PyMOL Python script that loads the backbone (N, CA, C, O; Angstrom):
from pymol import cmd

cmd.read_pdbstr("""\
ATOM      1  N   TYR A   1      96.905  50.570  20.576  1.00  0.00           N
ATOM      2  CA  TYR A   1      98.799  52.230  20.635  1.00  0.00           C
ATOM      3  C   TYR A   1      99.556  51.284  21.140  1.00  0.00           C
ATOM      4  O   TYR A   1     100.765  51.302  20.907  1.00  0.00           O
ATOM      5  N   GLU A   2      99.147  50.569  21.701  1.00  0.00           N
ATOM      6  CA  GLU A   2     100.894  50.061  22.430  1.00  0.00           C
ATOM      7  C   GLU A   2     101.440  49.607  21.723  1.00  0.00           C
ATOM      8  O   GLU A   2     102.605  49.897  21.454  1.00  0.00           O
ATOM      9  N   SER A   3     100.305  48.140  20.816  1.00  0.00           N
ATOM     10  CA  SER A   3     101.398  47.287  19.810  1.00  0.00           C
ATOM     11  C   SER A   3     101.825  48.082  18.779  1.00  0.00           C
ATOM     12  O   SER A   3     102.001  47.534  17.690  1.00  0.00           O
ATOM     13  N   ASP A   4     102.037  49.294  18.892  1.00  0.00           N
ATOM     14  CA  ASP A   4     102.009  50.247  18.023  1.00  0.00           C
ATOM     15  C   ASP A   4     103.374  50.327  18.104  1.00  0.00           C
ATOM     16  O   ASP A   4     104.123  49.808  17.277  1.00  0.00           O
ATOM     17  N   VAL A   5     103.686  50.870  18.934  1.00  0.00           N
ATOM     18  CA  VAL A   5     105.011  50.862  20.791  1.00  0.00           C
ATOM     19  C   VAL A   5     105.525  49.774  20.706  1.00  0.00           C
ATOM     20  O   VAL A   5     106.604  49.890  20.124  1.00  0.00           O
ATOM     21  N   ILE A   6     105.313  48.752  20.990  1.00  0.00           N
ATOM     22  CA  ILE A   6     105.809  47.535  20.780  1.00  0.00           C
ATOM     23  C   ILE A   6     106.777  47.143  20.032  1.00  0.00           C
ATOM     24  O   ILE A   6     107.919  46.826  20.365  1.00  0.00           O
ATOM     25  N   GLU A   7     105.968  47.187  18.302  1.00  0.00           N
ATOM     26  CA  GLU A   7     106.700  47.393  17.417  1.00  0.00           C
ATOM     27  C   GLU A   7     107.592  48.170  16.665  1.00  0.00           C
ATOM     28  O   GLU A   7     108.426  47.687  15.899  1.00  0.00           O
ATOM     29  N   ASP A   8     107.409  49.519  16.898  1.00  0.00           N
ATOM     30  CA  ASP A   8     108.628  50.385  16.968  1.00  0.00           C
ATOM     31  C   ASP A   8     110.089  49.471  18.177  1.00  0.00           C
ATOM     32  O   ASP A   8     111.115  48.921  17.774  1.00  0.00           O
ATOM     33  N   LEU A   9     109.808  49.566  19.044  1.00  0.00           N
ATOM     34  CA  LEU A   9     110.184  48.364  19.759  1.00  0.00           C
ATOM     35  C   LEU A   9     111.933  47.951  19.216  1.00  0.00           C
ATOM     36  O   LEU A   9     113.127  48.246  19.151  1.00  0.00           O
ATOM     37  N   ILE A  10     110.697  46.926  18.903  1.00  0.00           N
ATOM     38  CA  ILE A  10     110.934  45.369  18.101  1.00  0.00           C
ATOM     39  C   ILE A  10     111.708  45.824  16.695  1.00  0.00           C
ATOM     40  O   ILE A  10     112.274  45.106  15.871  1.00  0.00           O
ATOM     41  N   GLU A  11     111.565  46.988  16.708  1.00  0.00           N
ATOM     42  CA  GLU A  11     112.260  46.995  14.675  1.00  0.00           C
ATOM     43  C   GLU A  11     113.402  48.471  14.969  1.00  0.00           C
ATOM     44  O   GLU A  11     113.870  49.051  13.989  1.00  0.00           O
ATOM     45  N   TYR A  12     113.702  48.889  16.245  1.00  0.00           N
ATOM     46  CA  TYR A  12     114.081  49.561  16.962  1.00  0.00           C
ATOM     47  C   TYR A  12     115.591  48.953  17.201  1.00  0.00           C
ATOM     48  O   TYR A  12     116.655  49.227  16.645  1.00  0.00           O
ATOM     49  N   GLU A  13     115.168  47.736  18.564  1.00  0.00           N
ATOM     50  CA  GLU A  13     115.966  46.648  18.551  1.00  0.00           C
ATOM     51  C   GLU A  13     116.406  46.170  17.601  1.00  0.00           C
ATOM     52  O   GLU A  13     117.547  46.147  18.064  1.00  0.00           O
ATOM     53  N   SER A  14     116.558  45.641  16.398  1.00  0.00           N
ATOM     54  CA  SER A  14     116.465  44.757  15.486  1.00  0.00           C
ATOM     55  C   SER A  14     118.043  45.929  14.306  1.00  0.00           C
ATOM     56  O   SER A  14     119.010  45.473  13.696  1.00  0.00           O
ATOM     57  N   ASP A  15     117.740  46.924  14.415  1.00  0.00           N
ATOM     58  CA  ASP A  15     118.356  47.931  13.899  1.00  0.00           C
ATOM     59  C   ASP A  15     119.494  47.697  14.749  1.00  0.00           C
ATOM     60  O   ASP A  15     120.593  47.214  14.476  1.00  0.00           O
ATOM     61  N   ILE A  16     119.037  48.118  15.801  1.00  0.00           N
ATOM     62  CA  ILE A  16     120.532  47.966  16.555  1.00  0.00           C
ATOM     63  C   ILE A  16     121.231  46.878  16.166  1.00  0.00           C
ATOM     64  O   ILE A  16     122.176  46.825  15.379  1.00  0.00           O
ATOM     65  N   ILE A  17     120.680  45.977  16.798  1.00  0.00           N
ATOM     66  CA  ILE A  17     121.179  44.360  16.588  1.00  0.00           C
ATOM     67  C   ILE A  17     122.461  44.202  15.056  1.00  0.00           C
ATOM     68  O   ILE A  17     123.607  43.753  15.035  1.00  0.00           O
ATOM     69  N   GLU A  18     121.517  44.851  13.856  1.00  0.00           N
ATOM     70  CA  GLU A  18     122.331  45.368  11.888  1.00  0.00           C
ATOM     71  C   GLU A  18     123.447  45.857  12.939  1.00  0.00           C
ATOM     72  O   GLU A  18     124.395  45.128  13.232  1.00  0.00           O
ATOM     73  N   ASP A  19     123.288  47.020  13.436  1.00  0.00           N
ATOM     74  CA  ASP A  19     124.475  47.697  13.629  1.00  0.00           C
ATOM     75  C   ASP A  19     125.795  47.407  14.232  1.00  0.00           C
ATOM     76  O   ASP A  19     126.892  47.810  13.847  1.00  0.00           O
ATOM     77  N   LEU A  20     125.446  46.452  15.493  1.00  0.00           N
ATOM     78  CA  LEU A  20     126.594  44.999  15.893  1.00  0.00           C
ATOM     79  C   LEU A  20     126.907  43.775  14.861  1.00  0.00           C
ATOM     80  O   LEU A  20     127.724  42.856  14.928  1.00  0.00           O
ATOM     81  N   MET A  21     126.530  43.910  14.481  1.00  0.00           N
ATOM     82  CA  MET A  21     126.481  42.801  13.464  1.00  0.00           C
ATOM     83  C   MET A  21     127.516  43.502  12.792  1.00  0.00           C
ATOM     84  O   MET A  21     128.709  43.210  12.869  1.00  0.00           O
ATOM     85  N   GLU A  22     126.913  44.660  11.971  1.00  0.00           N
ATOM     86  CA  GLU A  22     128.169  45.519  10.845  1.00  0.00           C
ATOM     87  C   GLU A  22     129.368  45.455  11.763  1.00  0.00           C
ATOM     88  O   GLU A  22     130.139  44.555  11.431  1.00  0.00           O
ATOM     89  N   ASN A  23     129.767  46.175  12.862  1.00  0.00           N
ATOM     90  CA  ASN A  23     131.121  46.322  14.086  1.00  0.00           C
ATOM     91  C   ASN A  23     131.263  45.371  13.937  1.00  0.00           C
ATOM     92  O   ASN A  23     132.236  45.133  13.221  1.00  0.00           O
ATOM     93  N   ILE A  24     130.722  44.532  14.289  1.00  0.00           N
ATOM     94  CA  ILE A  24     131.304  42.977  14.597  1.00  0.00           C
ATOM     95  C   ILE A  24     132.586  42.809  13.043  1.00  0.00           C
ATOM     96  O   ILE A  24     133.800  42.783  12.844  1.00  0.00           O
ATOM     97  N   ARG A  25     131.194  42.728  12.226  1.00  0.00           N
ATOM     98  CA  ARG A  25     131.767  42.584  11.118  1.00  0.00           C
ATOM     99  C   ARG A  25     133.280  43.665  10.758  1.00  0.00           C
ATOM    100  O   ARG A  25     134.348  43.054  10.729  1.00  0.00           O
ATOM    101  N   ASP A  26     133.312  44.855  10.560  1.00  0.00           N
ATOM    102  CA  ASP A  26     133.679  45.728  10.583  1.00  0.00           C
ATOM    103  C   ASP A  26     135.153  45.595  11.686  1.00  0.00           C
ATOM    104  O   ASP A  26     136.196  46.134  11.316  1.00  0.00           O
ATOM    105  N   ASN A  27     135.124  45.200  12.387  1.00  0.00           N
ATOM    106  CA  ASN A  27     136.274  45.029  13.284  1.00  0.00           C
ATOM    107  C   ASN A  27     136.400  46.089  14.546  1.00  0.00           C
ATOM    108  O   ASN A  27     137.483  46.516  14.946  1.00  0.00           O
ATOM    109  N   LYS A  28     135.397  46.366  14.985  1.00  0.00           N
ATOM    110  CA  LYS A  28     135.957  48.219  14.921  1.00  0.00           C
ATOM    111  C   LYS A  28     135.630  48.075  16.422  1.00  0.00           C
ATOM    112  O   LYS A  28     134.683  47.606  17.053  1.00  0.00           O
ATOM    113  N   PRO A  29     137.469  49.011  16.918  1.00  0.00           N
ATOM    114  CA  PRO A  29     137.368  48.994  17.897  1.00  0.00           C
ATOM    115  C   PRO A  29     136.323  49.926  18.969  1.00  0.00           C
ATOM    116  O   PRO A  29     136.705  50.102  20.126  1.00  0.00           O
ATOM    117  N   ASN A  30     135.778  50.162  18.779  1.00  0.00           N
ATOM    118  CA  ASN A  30     134.285  50.989  20.052  1.00  0.00           C
ATOM    119  C   ASN A  30     133.397  50.329  19.555  1.00  0.00           C
ATOM    120  O   ASN A  30     132.347  50.942  19.357  1.00  0.00           O
ATOM    121  N   ILE A  31     133.436  49.126  19.232  1.00  0.00           N
ATOM    122  CA  ILE A  31     131.993  48.583  19.406  1.00  0.00           C
ATOM    123  C   ILE A  31     131.817  48.365  20.965  1.00  0.00           C
ATOM    124  O   ILE A  31     130.924  49.183  21.189  1.00  0.00           O
ATOM    125  N   ILE A  32     132.082  47.831  22.065  1.00  0.00           N
ATOM    126  CA  ILE A  32     131.370  48.200  23.294  1.00  0.00           C
ATOM    127  C   ILE A  32     131.308  49.360  23.736  1.00  0.00           C
ATOM    128  O   ILE A  32     130.542  49.457  24.695  1.00  0.00           O
ATOM    129  N   GLY A  33     131.954  50.570  23.335  1.00  0.00           N
ATOM    130  CA  GLY A  33     131.137  51.275  23.950  1.00  0.00           C
ATOM    131  C   GLY A  33     129.691  52.153  23.067  1.00  0.00           C
ATOM    132  O   GLY A  33     128.740  52.801  23.503  1.00  0.00           O
ATOM    133  N   ASN A  34     130.103  51.796  21.761  1.00  0.00           N
ATOM    134  CA  ASN A  34     128.505  52.168  21.030  1.00  0.00           C
ATOM    135  C   ASN A  34     127.225  50.745  21.354  1.00  0.00           C
ATOM    136  O   ASN A  34     126.125  50.748  20.802  1.00  0.00           O
ATOM    137  N   THR A  35     127.668  49.661  22.312  1.00  0.00           N
ATOM    138  CA  THR A  35     126.814  48.833  22.736  1.00  0.00           C
ATOM    139  C   THR A  35     126.418  49.324  24.649  1.00  0.00           C
ATOM    140  O   THR A  35     125.604  48.774  25.390  1.00  0.00           O
ATOM    141  N   SER A  36     127.122  50.229  24.888  1.00  0.00           N
ATOM    142  CA  SER A  36     126.804  50.707  26.212  1.00  0.00           C
ATOM    143  C   SER A  36     126.011  51.464  25.750  1.00  0.00           C
ATOM    144  O   SER A  36     124.835  51.119  25.860  1.00  0.00           O
ATOM    145  N   TYR A  37     126.306  52.788  25.052  1.00  0.00           N
ATOM    146  CA  TYR A  37     125.548  53.747  25.324  1.00  0.00           C
ATOM    147  C   TYR A  37     124.227  53.633  24.560  1.00  0.00           C
ATOM    148  O   TYR A  37     123.442  54.558  24.349  1.00  0.00           O
ATOM    149  N   LEU A  38     124.084  52.202  24.131  1.00  0.00           N
ATOM    150  CA  LEU A  38     123.152  52.186  22.929  1.00  0.00           C
ATOM    151  C   LEU A  38     121.925  51.220  24.088  1.00  0.00           C
ATOM    152  O   LEU A  38     120.781  50.900  23.766  1.00  0.00           O
ATOM    153  N   ILE A  39     122.445  50.996  25.128  1.00  0.00           N
ATOM    154  CA  ILE A  39     121.852  50.131  26.755  1.00  0.00           C
ATOM    155  C   ILE A  39     121.062  51.121  27.237  1.00  0.00           C
ATOM    156  O   ILE A  39     119.865  51.317  27.445  1.00  0.00           O
ATOM    157  N   GLU A  40     122.575  51.945  27.404  1.00  0.00           N
ATOM    158  CA  GLU A  40     122.007  53.365  28.660  1.00  0.00           C
ATOM    159  C   GLU A  40     120.935  54.136  28.266  1.00  0.00           C
ATOM    160  O   GLU A  40     120.122  54.537  29.099  1.00  0.00           O
ATOM    161  N   ASP A  41     120.805  54.480  26.674  1.00  0.00           N
ATOM    162  CA  ASP A  41     120.038  54.886  26.323  1.00  0.00           C
ATOM    163  C   ASP A  41     118.388  54.821  26.362  1.00  0.00           C
ATOM    164  O   ASP A  41     117.446  55.603  26.489  1.00  0.00           O
ATOM    165  N   MET A  42     118.664  53.118  26.135  1.00  0.00           N
ATOM    166  CA  MET A  42     117.694  52.335  25.977  1.00  0.00           C
ATOM    167  C   MET A  42     115.772  52.996  26.573  1.00  0.00           C
ATOM    168  O   MET A  42     114.626  52.965  26.126  1.00  0.00           O
ATOM    169  N   PRO A  43     116.343  53.402  27.531  1.00  0.00           N
ATOM    170  CA  PRO A  43     115.132  53.461  28.268  1.00  0.00           C
ATOM    171  C   PRO A  43     114.305  55.013  27.973  1.00  0.00           C
ATOM    172  O   PRO A  43     113.177  55.409  28.268  1.00  0.00           O
ATOM    173  N   HIS A  44     115.499  55.666  27.226  1.00  0.00           N
ATOM    174  CA  HIS A  44     115.153  56.561  27.494  1.00  0.00           C
ATOM    175  C   HIS A  44     113.933  56.840  25.794  1.00  0.00           C
ATOM    176  O   HIS A  44     112.917  57.474  25.512  1.00  0.00           O
ATOM    177  N   ILE A  45     115.040  55.762  25.012  1.00  0.00           N
ATOM    178  CA  ILE A  45     113.674  56.005  23.668  1.00  0.00           C
ATOM    179  C   ILE A  45     112.636  55.519  24.159  1.00  0.00           C
ATOM    180  O   ILE A  45     111.839  56.426  24.399  1.00  0.00           O
ATOM    181  N   ILE A  46     112.205  54.410  24.461  1.00  0.00           N
ATOM    182  CA  ILE A  46     111.355  53.955  25.139  1.00  0.00           C
ATOM    183  C   ILE A  46     110.371  54.614  25.416  1.00  0.00           C
ATOM    184  O   ILE A  46     109.318  54.188  24.941  1.00  0.00           O
ATOM    185  N   GLU A  47     110.317  55.568  26.058  1.00  0.00           N
ATOM    186  CA  GLU A  47     109.617  57.087  27.348  1.00  0.00           C
ATOM    187  C   GLU A  47     109.852  57.560  25.984  1.00  0.00           C
ATOM    188  O   GLU A  47     108.755  57.335  25.473  1.00  0.00           O
ATOM    189  N   ASP A  48     110.572  58.065  25.081  1.00  0.00           N
ATOM    190  CA  ASP A  48     110.687  59.541  23.473  1.00  0.00           C
ATOM    191  C   ASP A  48     109.119  57.980  22.952  1.00  0.00           C
ATOM    192  O   ASP A  48     108.108  58.614  23.253  1.00  0.00           O
ATOM    193  N   LYS A  49     108.885  57.341  22.717  1.00  0.00           N
ATOM    194  CA  LYS A  49     108.291  56.342  21.624  1.00  0.00           C
ATOM    195  C   LYS A  49     106.858  56.509  22.548  1.00  0.00           C
ATOM    196  O   LYS A  49     105.886  57.031  22.002  1.00  0.00           O
ATOM    197  N   ILE A  50     106.765  56.057  23.936  1.00  0.00           N
ATOM    198  CA  ILE A  50     105.034  56.354  24.238  1.00  0.00           C
ATOM    199  C   ILE A  50     104.609  57.562  24.581  1.00  0.00           C
ATOM    200  O   ILE A  50     103.455  57.990  24.549  1.00  0.00           O
ATOM    201  N   SER A  51     105.700  58.161  24.950  1.00  0.00           N
ATOM    202  CA  SER A  51     105.021  59.622  24.799  1.00  0.00           C
ATOM    203  C   SER A  51     104.893  60.784  23.174  1.00  0.00           C
ATOM    204  O   SER A  51     104.459  61.920  22.984  1.00  0.00           O
ATOM    205  N   SER A  52     105.531  59.726  22.293  1.00  0.00           N
ATOM    206  CA  SER A  52     105.085  60.626  21.364  1.00  0.00           C
ATOM    207  C   SER A  52     104.260  59.895  20.012  1.00  0.00           C
ATOM    208  O   SER A  52     104.203  59.962  18.784  1.00  0.00           O
ATOM    209  N   ASN A  53     103.625  59.096  21.276  1.00  0.00           N
ATOM    210  CA  ASN A  53     102.034  58.057  20.687  1.00  0.00           C
ATOM    211  C   ASN A  53     101.156  59.085  21.446  1.00  0.00           C
ATOM    212  O   ASN A  53      99.931  58.964  21.453  1.00  0.00           O
TER     213      ASN A  53
END
""", "prot")
cmd.dss("prot")
cmd.show_as("cartoon", "prot")
cmd.util.cbc("prot")
cmd.orient("prot")
C-alpha cells in the first residue's frame, strides 16, 4: 500500500519535472508561478493520494 503511494508520487513528480522542462524549452514567462504553485500544492496532493488508497 505504501509502496503504491510512493510509486504514484514518483510518477507525479516526474510529470512535474517533464512539464517544467517543456516550459523551459518553450521559454514560458510564467514558469516561476507554475513551479511555486506545484510546490505549494504538493502536500495536498500527497494527502489526497494517501487518503484515496
